[in-house]
C-alpha positions as CSV (number, residue, x, y, z in Angstrom):
1,M,0.0,0.0,0.0
2,I,1.4,3.4,-1.0
3,E,1.6,5.8,2.0
4,A,1.0,9.5,1.9
5,R,4.3,10.3,3.7
6,H,6.2,8.4,1.0
7,L,4.4,10.4,-1.7
8,R,5.5,13.7,0.0
9,V,9.1,12.4,0.0
10,L,8.9,11.4,-3.7
11,R,7.5,14.8,-4.6
12,A,10.3,16.6,-2.6
13,V,13.0,14.5,-4.3
14,A,11.5,15.2,-7.8
15,T,11.3,18.9,-7.0
16,T,14.8,19.3,-5.5
17,G,16.7,16.8,-7.6
18,S,18.5,15.0,-4.8
19,F,18.0,13.1,-1.5
20,S,20.0,15.6,0.5
21,A,18.1,18.6,-0.8
22,A,14.8,16.8,-0.2
23,A,15.9,16.0,3.3
24,R,16.6,19.7,4.0
25,E,13.2,20.7,2.6
26,L,11.4,18.1,4.7
27,G,13.4,18.7,7.8
28,C,14.8,15.1,8.1
29,T,18.0,13.2,7.4
30,Q,19.2,11.9,4.0
31,P,19.1,8.3,5.2
32,A,15.5,8.7,6.2
33,V,14.7,10.0,2.7
34,S,16.5,7.0,1.2
35,Q,14.7,4.5,3.4
36,Q,11.3,6.0,2.6
37,M,12.0,5.9,-1.1
38,K,13.0,2.3,-0.9
39,A,9.8,1.5,1.0
40,L,7.8,3.4,-1.7
41,E,9.5,1.4,-4.5
42,A,8.8,-1.8,-2.7
43,S,5.1,-0.8,-2.4
44,A,4.9,0.2,-6.0
45,G,6.7,-2.9,-7.2
46,T,9.0,-1.0,-9.6
47,T,11.9,1.4,-9.7
48,L,10.9,5.1,-9.4
49,L,14.2,6.9,-9.4
50,I,17.5,6.4,-11.3
51,R,20.7,7.9,-10.2
52,T,22.7,9.6,-13.1
53,G,25.9,11.0,-11.6
54,R,24.9,13.4,-8.9
55,E,21.4,13.8,-10.2
56,M,18.2,11.9,-9.7
57,R,16.0,11.0,-12.7
58,L,12.4,9.8,-12.5
59,T,11.5,6.7,-14.3
60,Q,8.2,6.6,-16.3
61,A,6.5,5.1,-13.2
62,G,8.0,7.7,-11.0
63,Q,6.7,10.5,-13.3
64,A,3.2,9.0,-13.2
65,L,3.3,8.8,-9.4
66,V,4.5,12.4,-9.0
67,R,1.8,13.5,-11.4
68,H,-0.9,12.0,-9.2
69,A,0.7,12.9,-5.9
70,S,-0.6,16.5,-5.6
71,G,-4.2,15.5,-6.0
72,I,-3.9,12.6,-3.7
73,L,-2.3,14.7,-1.0
74,A,-4.8,17.5,-1.4
75,G,-7.6,15.0,-1.1
76,L,-6.1,13.5,2.1
77,T,-5.7,16.9,3.6
78,A,-9.3,17.7,2.9
79,A,-10.4,14.4,4.4
80,E,-8.3,14.9,7.6
81,E,-9.6,18.4,8.2
82,E,-13.3,17.5,7.6
83,V,-13.1,14.5,9.8
84,A,-11.5,16.6,12.5
85,A,-14.2,19.1,12.3
86,I,-17.0,16.5,12.4
87,A,-15.3,14.8,15.4
88,G,-15.7,18.1,17.3
89,L,-12.0,19.1,17.5
90,R,-12.9,22.6,16.3
91,A,-9.4,23.1,15.0
92,G,-8.1,23.7,11.5
93,R,-5.0,24.7,9.5
94,V,-5.1,26.9,6.5
95,R,-2.1,27.7,4.3
96,L,-2.7,31.0,2.5
97,V,-0.6,32.4,-0.3
98,S,-1.1,36.0,-1.4
99,F,0.3,38.7,-3.7
100,P,1.9,41.6,-1.7
101,S,-0.7,44.2,-2.1
102,G,-3.4,41.7,-1.0
103,S,-1.2,40.7,2.0
104,S,-1.2,44.3,3.2
105,T,-4.8,45.2,2.6
106,L,-7.2,42.3,2.5
107,V,-5.4,39.6,4.5
108,P,-4.9,41.4,7.9
109,G,-8.5,42.2,8.5
110,A,-9.7,38.8,7.3
111,L,-7.3,36.9,9.5
112,A,-8.0,39.0,12.6
113,A,-11.7,38.4,12.2
114,L,-11.1,34.7,11.6
115,R,-9.0,34.4,14.8
116,E,-11.7,36.1,16.8
117,A,-14.4,33.8,15.5
118,H,-12.4,30.6,15.4
119,P,-9.4,30.9,17.8
120,G,-8.4,27.3,17.2
121,T,-7.8,27.8,13.5
122,R,-4.2,28.3,12.5
123,V,-3.4,30.2,9.3
124,S,0.1,30.6,7.8
125,L,0.9,33.1,5.1
126,V,3.5,33.3,2.3
127,E,3.7,35.6,-0.6
128,A,3.8,34.8,-4.3
129,E,2.4,36.5,-7.5
130,P,0.2,34.6,-9.9
131,P,0.8,32.4,-11.8
132,R,3.3,31.0,-9.2
133,S,0.7,31.2,-6.4
134,V,-1.8,29.2,-8.6
135,E,0.9,26.6,-9.3
136,M,1.5,26.3,-5.5
137,L,-2.3,25.6,-5.0
138,R,-2.4,22.9,-7.7
139,D,0.9,21.4,-6.4
140,G,-0.7,21.0,-2.9
141,D,1.7,23.6,-1.3
142,C,-1.2,25.8,-0.1
143,D,-4.9,25.7,0.6
144,I,-6.0,29.1,-0.7
145,A,-4.3,31.4,-3.2
146,L,-5.2,35.1,-3.5
147,A,-4.7,35.9,-7.1
148,F,-5.6,38.4,-9.8
149,R,-6.1,38.6,-13.6
150,Y,-6.7,41.3,-16.2
151,G,-9.4,41.4,-18.9
152,A,-12.2,39.0,-19.6
153,S,-12.4,35.8,-17.6
154,G,-10.7,32.8,-19.4
155,T,-10.4,29.1,-18.7
156,E,-7.1,29.2,-16.8
157,W,-8.9,28.5,-13.4
158,D,-11.7,26.1,-14.7
159,D,-10.4,23.3,-12.5
160,L,-10.5,25.5,-9.3
161,V,-13.1,27.0,-7.0
162,V,-13.1,30.7,-7.7
163,R,-14.4,33.2,-5.0
164,P,-14.6,36.7,-6.6
165,L,-13.5,39.3,-4.1
166,L,-13.3,42.7,-5.8
167,T,-12.5,44.7,-8.9
168,D,-9.2,46.6,-8.4
169,R,-8.8,49.7,-10.6
170,L,-5.4,50.9,-11.9
171,I,-4.4,54.4,-10.8
172,G,-1.9,56.7,-12.5
173,L,1.0,57.9,-10.5
174,V,3.1,61.0,-11.5
175,P,5.7,63.1,-9.6
176,E,4.6,66.2,-7.7
177,G,4.9,69.2,-10.1
178,H,4.4,67.0,-13.2
179,R,2.4,68.7,-16.0
180,L,-0.5,66.3,-15.3
181,S,-0.3,66.2,-11.5
182,G,-3.4,68.4,-11.2
183,S,-5.5,66.6,-13.7
184,A,-8.8,65.1,-12.6
185,A,-8.3,62.2,-15.1
186,L,-6.0,61.3,-17.9
187,G,-5.8,58.8,-20.7
188,I,-3.0,56.3,-20.9
189,A,-1.9,58.0,-24.2
190,D,-1.3,61.2,-22.3
191,L,1.8,59.5,-20.9
192,A,3.2,58.2,-24.2
193,G,6.4,60.2,-24.0
194,E,7.2,59.5,-20.4
195,S,9.7,57.3,-18.7
196,W,7.9,54.4,-17.1
197,I,8.4,52.4,-13.9
198,A,6.8,49.0,-14.2
199,G,5.6,46.5,-11.6
200,C,5.3,42.7,-11.4
201,P,5.7,40.6,-14.6
202,R,2.0,40.1,-15.1
203,C,1.3,43.8,-14.5
204,R,4.2,44.7,-16.8
205,R,2.6,42.7,-19.6
206,Q,-0.7,44.3,-19.0
207,L,0.9,47.8,-19.1
208,V,2.5,47.1,-22.5
209,E,-0.7,45.7,-23.9
210,V,-2.8,48.7,-22.8
211,C,-0.2,51.2,-24.1
212,E,0.1,49.5,-27.4
213,E,-3.7,49.6,-27.8
214,S,-3.4,53.3,-27.3
215,G,-0.9,53.6,-30.1
216,F,2.5,53.6,-28.3
217,T,5.1,51.4,-26.7
218,P,6.1,52.5,-23.2
219,R,9.7,53.2,-22.5
220,I,10.3,51.2,-19.3
221,D,13.4,52.5,-17.6
222,F,12.8,50.8,-14.3
223,A,11.1,47.5,-13.3
224,T,10.5,46.2,-9.8
225,D,8.1,43.9,-8.0
226,D,8.2,46.1,-4.9
227,Y,5.4,48.7,-4.9
228,P,7.0,51.0,-2.4
229,A,10.0,51.1,-4.7
230,V,7.8,52.1,-7.6
231,V,6.3,54.9,-5.6
232,G,9.7,56.0,-4.4
233,L,11.0,56.1,-8.0
234,V,8.0,58.2,-9.2
235,G,8.3,60.4,-6.1
236,A,12.0,61.1,-7.0
237,G,10.9,62.3,-10.5
238,L,12.3,59.4,-12.4
239,G,9.2,58.4,-14.2
240,V,5.4,57.6,-14.1
241,A,3.5,54.5,-13.4
242,V,0.1,52.9,-13.1
243,L,-0.5,50.9,-9.9
244,P,-3.5,48.8,-8.6
245,E,-5.5,50.8,-6.1
246,L,-4.8,48.1,-3.5
247,A,-1.1,48.8,-3.8
248,I,-1.5,52.5,-3.4
249,E,-3.7,51.9,-0.3
250,S,-0.7,50.1,1.4
251,V,1.9,52.7,0.5
252,R,2.1,56.4,1.3
253,P,2.9,58.1,-2.1
254,K,5.5,60.6,-0.8
255,G,6.5,63.0,-3.6
256,A,4.0,61.5,-6.0
257,C,0.4,62.3,-7.0
258,T,-2.4,59.9,-8.0
259,V,-4.5,60.5,-11.1
260,T,-7.6,58.6,-12.3
261,V,-7.0,56.8,-15.6
262,E,-9.8,56.8,-18.2
263,P,-11.1,54.5,-19.5
264,A,-10.8,52.4,-16.5
265,I,-8.2,49.6,-16.5
266,E,-9.2,46.9,-13.9
267,R,-8.0,43.6,-12.6
268,E,-10.2,41.0,-10.9
269,I,-9.1,39.9,-7.4
270,V,-10.1,36.4,-6.4
271,A,-9.5,33.7,-3.8
272,L,-8.8,30.3,-5.3
273,T,-8.9,26.8,-3.8
274,L,-9.3,23.2,-4.9
275,P,-12.8,21.6,-5.0
276,D,-12.0,19.1,-2.3
277,L,-10.5,21.8,0.0
278,A,-13.5,24.1,-0.4
279,Q,-15.4,21.6,1.7
280,V,-13.0,21.9,4.6
281,P,-14.6,24.1,7.3
282,A,-11.4,26.1,8.1
283,V,-10.8,26.8,4.4
284,A,-14.5,27.8,3.9
285,A,-14.4,30.1,6.9
286,T,-11.2,31.8,5.6
287,L,-12.8,32.3,2.2
288,D,-15.8,33.9,3.9
289,R,-13.6,36.3,5.9
290,L,-11.7,37.3,2.8
291,S,-15.0,38.1,1.1
292,L,-16.1,40.2,4.0
293,A,-12.8,42.0,4.2
294,A,-13.0,42.8,0.4
295,A,-16.6,44.2,0.8
296,R,-15.5,46.9,3.3
């Protein structure tokens, strides 16, 4: 019989490429990893890994098992949490991953309310931008992913439970004293000749697409995933930017002015989880608290 703990070890070895690296990730010893892999191969009845020099290579059987491991482990987590709740333990664990501006605006209020209502529920938080955060969810490395996307809804999340939270509008950011700093609103084409500071890769692609639709290609002189850095660069007079409203809420725009961009450029903010995990009480409660936090 294949055991879940052996699947976790196999996935770690496949991800890291070696027994020693997998041991570090799992917080155990290399011999322990080796023993568990031998036990898994015995259960599977075939070789799963082949050593080639200093590297590990998955066999065809190993690849198949890794491919199924994430769904199996997610299903087991859902089963364990639901059984615990039914048994009256009133405890839960939720692993949340969020993009930075969501972490500083939506997450704090949601988790504070969750702790007050369900003090036995433990929530951990790490940060990642989509699509990495969505990959983490599908790989079984988190239970809820706070994510965003621009434009019309596609099919990229069809296998997930999608909880819409809010629509986040992009806001123009120009230095104080800029020719457009006193404008009530501006079009993206009004900034065609400016030096640009761009944000995360997904936001950067969206910026280029919007500008090209308006007839120009932005000259991006600076690019950073750090929103305070974007604001600081604009405030120092080094360029202009458009940032999500959530990002501006979490940063004091010293030396910079915000301007409404027309027509509106928006991104959809959502909370994502797997169908099995959506039935887990602690996960469902966290989704509810995120929805309430977004509605305020």
